[in-house]
C-alpha positions, 0 to 999 in steps of 0.5 A: 772831262772838265769835271774829272780834271777839277776832281784830280786837281782837288785831290792833288792839292789835298795830297800836297797839303798832307805832305807839307803838314807831315813835314811841319814841326810844331814849336812844342815838338821843336823845343822838346827835341832840342832839349833832348838833343842837348840834354838841356832845359828850354828857357824860351821858344818862339816862332819867327819869320825870316826871309819869308820862312818860319823858324822856331828859335829855341833858347836853352841852358845846358847842365853846365850853364851854357846858354845856346840858341838853336834855330829849327825850320818850321817846315811848313813853307 
């Protein structure tokens, strides 16, 4: 019974890890999506930690010259 319980816990842990990984977004993917959404060019991109959570901070410049900063949750918490 103990061995079965350990195997079950391992399986659940692996499953949870896969789910979180599926929701996580890379910095490159976040930058690509933001650039596409705003029809803009990426000026800078970095990942920061705020209140214990990782956030991708993407700075863009639109076609009409407006500079914006967009924050995207990294989703790996």
